[in-house]
N, C-alpha and C positions, 0 to 999 in steps of 0.2 A: 528694443526688447529682442531677446534671442528668438530665432525662428528656424524652421526647417523648410525645405523645398520639396514639393511633390514632384515626382519624376514625370508623370504624364502631362501635367499642366504647366509645370515650372513656377506655379504661384506659391509664394511663401505662406506658411501657416505658422501661427504662434505656437509655442510649446504648450501653452495652456489649452488651446483647442485640440492639439494632437493628444495631450494627456487626457482630456475629456473623452475623446473618441476611444482611446485605449481603455478607459474606465468602462465605457459601455460594452465594448467587446469582451472585456474581462468578465462581465456578468454572464455573457453567453458561454465563454469557454470554461467557465467554472463547473459546468455539467458535461457529462459524457456526450449527450446529444448536441449541445452547443459546440463542443470541441470538434465533433465530426462535421457539423455544418460549416464551420469556419476553416476546416483543415485545407480545403482547396485554395484558400487565400494565403496559406503559409504565414500566418500572422506571427507564429512563434519564431520563424526564421527572420522576418523583417524586424521584429523587436530585438532579437539577439544581434542582428547586424547593426541596428541603431545604437544599442548598448556598447558594442565593441568600438564603434566609431566615436562615441562620446568618451569612452575610457581612453582611447587613443589620443584624442584631442587634449584631454586632461593631462595625460603623460607628457605630451609635447609642450604644454604650457608650463608645467612645473619646473623643469630644469632651466628653461630660458628666463624665468622670472628674476627680475632684479629689483632692488629697492626703489629704483626710479620708476619702473613700470607699475601701472595700477591694473593688475589683471584680476584682482579680488572679485569684482562683480561678475566678470566673465567666468572665472573658474567656479565660483559659488553657484551660479545659474547652471552651468554645465554639470556640476556635481549633483545638484538637485535633480536635473533631467536624467542623469545616469541612474540615480537611485530610484526614480519613478519607473524607468524602464526595467530595472532589475526587480522591482516590486511587482510589476506586471508579469514578468517572466515567472516569478515565484508562484503566482496564482495558477499557472499551468499545472503545478504539482498537486492540485486538488483531485486529480483523477490519475489512475495508473497509466493511461495512455498519454496524459500530459507529462508525466515523469519521463516517459520514453521520448517524447518530443524534446524535452529539455536536454536529455542525454544526447540526442542526435545533433543538437545545436552546439554542444560543448559547453553549455552554461550551467549545468546541474551543480557542479562543485561551487561555482560562484554564488548560485542561489542559496545553497546550503550554508555557505559562509556568511552571507548577508542575513539569513534567517537567524543564525546563531548570534551574530552581532546585535541584531534587534532584541533577541531574547536576553542577552547579557546586559543590555541597556534598559531592560524592563519595558520595552516598547512591544506592541503587539506583533507577534510573529506569524 
């Protein structure tokens, strides 16, 4: 199963656990007070960096794919992870300060595009 590595410990963490952790943090940074409390950890920057890395990996996989290679599982998992990260970034937009943080990471336009895509597909935005 796909995993990520924590920098401090070097221990791999499954994407499901990392996603669960982000979900909990998301509940906190959905409010102005929670956003201020988590600001020192720069979660918005870390999530934006992880999203950029996931998108970069996906872009690298796509042109190299050939009919012989089976990258469907890897690219699907990576695509779901990228969507999860973008969804978490989008939740920063719940406060004016969060919108500013998204703008500072350069992901505001991507979040708006993702929100519009979800809206046009009749999914919750």
